[in-house]
Residue, then its C-alpha position, 0 to 999 in steps of 0.5 A: m466489491e467490499v472496500l474498507y477505508t480507515a482514515e487514521s489507521n496508523k499515525n498520519f496514514a490511512s488504510l485502504w483494503f480491498k476485501e476481494n481481489k477484483t481490482p484492475w491492478n495485478s498487485d497492491l504495488d500497482c495500485g499504490r503507484v496509481l494512487h501515488e501518481a493521482l494524489g501526489n502523496e506518500v503511499r505505503c503498500s504491500n509489495s508481495a503476498w505479505q503475511e504477519g510474521d514474514e521476514g524482510p521488507a514486504w512493503t514499499k514507500l512511494i514518495r516524490g516519484i521514488e520507490k523504496d523498500l520499507d520496514w514498518d518496525 
C-alpha cells in the first residue's frame, strides 16, 4: 500500500495520506482516533468523504481526548 507522508504540510502539522483504502479502519476519523490515542498529540482528520469545494465542517480536531468539528478556513 502506498502511503504519503509530508512532515511540514501546513504550519505545525504533518500530512499522512493512504493512497488506497486498504487500511484496517472504516474511516479517516477512526484512523485519527487511533493516532491521537497512540501519539497523545492533536490530530486533524477528515470525518467524511470530503472534497474540495464542499460546504460545512468536514474535518474533526482531536485534542486531549475531545473531538470537535473543525473548519480549516
